[in-house]
N, C-alpha and C positions, 0 to 999 in steps of 0.2 A: 588556773593561771593568773598572775597578779600582773595587772597594767601597770607601767611606769611611763610616766610622762618624761620626754627628754628634757633636760634642761637646756633652756637657750640664754646664751650670755649676750647681754645688751652691747651695744655698740660703745657706750660710755665705760661699761666694766672692761671689755677689751682693751680700749683706750687707754683708761688708768693703768691696767696692768702691764701694759707694753710700755707706758711711760715710766714706771718703776724699773722695768728692765733696761729703759735707755739711759736713765739716771745713774744705774749701776754701772752699765758698761762704760758710759762717758767717764766716769771717775774713776774707774779701773784702768782704763785706758791711759788716761793721764798719767797714773801712778806707775804704771808699766813701762812707759818710755822714758820717763825722766829717771826711774831708779836704774834703768838699765846700766847707768854710767858707773854704778857702785861694783860691778861685777868683777873687773879686771885687777890683777895683782899689780904691782908697782914696776914690773919688768916691761911693760910695753913702752913704745917708743911714742914721741909727742905726736908723730902722723897718726897715730891710731886712737886718738881721743873720740870716739865714736859710741853711739849707743843705738841698738836695735831693740824694739820693743813689740810684745804680743799680749793681748789681753782676750779671753773668751767668755763671753757671759750670755747663757740661754740661747746659745746656738750661733749667736754674732760675735765677730771678733773686730778689734781694731789693732794696726799695727803700722809700723814705720820702721825705717832702717836709716843708719849713717846719721842721726843726730849730733851734734857737737857738744863737746864738755869742755870746761875751763882748765881742767886738770885731770891728772890720773889719778885713781884711787891707790891708796888709801888717803891721800891727799883731799882736804875739804874741795868741793867742786860745785860748779852749777851747770844746769843744762840748758842750751840756748833754745828758747821755744820757737824762735824763727825757722830752725833747722828741723824742726817736728811739724809746725802747722804748715799748709799750703799759703802761698806758691813755693816757699824755701825749702820745705821740707814734704814729704809724701806720706803724712797720716792719713790713713783711710780705714773706714768702718764697714761693714756689713749692716744689712738689715735699714738701709736708708737713711742711718744715723750720720749726722756730720759734727765732728768734734773739733775743738781749738783749746789749746792751752793758753791760760791768761798769765802767767808769771814763768819767771826763770827758776826753777827750784833750785834749792841748796841743799846739799847732801854733805854729811859728816860720817865718819867711819870709825867703828873700833875694830881695828885689824886683828886683835887678839882674841876678840869675842866673836868675830866673823858676823859683825852686823853693820848695817848704816841706818842712818835715820834722816829722813827728808823734812825740811822745815815747815813748807807748805806747799800744797797742789792746789791750784784755783784752775777749774775747767768748767768750759760751756758745752753743753750738747744741743743739738737742735734736730729736729724731725717735722717736716712739713713747717706749720706755722708754730709750733711749741718751743721754747727755749727754755732751758734748766741750767744754772750756774751753781757748782757746788765746790766747797773748800774744805780740805782736811790737813789737820796740822800733825804733827810728830809720828810719822809714819814710821815704823821699825821693818828693816828688810834682813833677811838671813842668807848668808852665802853659803852655797854649794861649792866646798874648797876644790873639788875635783873637776868641776865644769867652768867655773868663773862665771857663775850664775846667782843672782840675786832673786829670792822668792818673798813676797809680801806677807807679813801677818795680818790677821784680820784688822780692820779699820772701818771706821764709821765718818763719811762726809756730810756736813749740813749744807742744807740749801742757801745760797747766798742771795739768789734773785731768781725771777722767771715766772712763768705761768703758774696759776693756782692748780693746775693740773698735776706741777711737778711734787713728787714726795718731799716732805720736810727734810729727810735724811735718807742716807742710802747706805748699806753695809757691804763691804768686800770681804768675802771669807778669805781665810789664810789659803795661800798656794794660787789665788785666782789670778794673780799678776806675776809675771817673771821678766827678767830683763838679762841682757848679755852685753858686756862691754868688750871692745874689741880695739 
């Protein structure tokens, strides 16, 4: 019988892998909520200019409800970050992560192609004493015509600032973020 020594992960290894997951979660969460505004057709009333978003990464999720948008899709619009971030919004994440959106993302739509594009997402994630800020541009979302839902295509966000423990970039796979406009 061969003796196998169990592999012991160091606290630093665990911390760095968790930071990568946090960074991905934070970036994806920002994209999820802001793009939710894209999902509704033009038949909604002005009172329904709201965005709900959900993002799940490595078993943790971030979500919010009823964030405000400046218009109805397929018109160009912006999402009001103050209605996502606390105290005005209800963005909440699992796994001890706190996230905040640093900009009011703008969206444009190609209704015939069933796509939307986000100009810039700028988000900060914090866990304990570690803070990581990421930015992504030109994110493309695909509409699910039957459910008024938009789903992200894969994108990469670059580190804008933060701890040396934060990864230099994070990638969000296609389909890891979705949003619903109502």
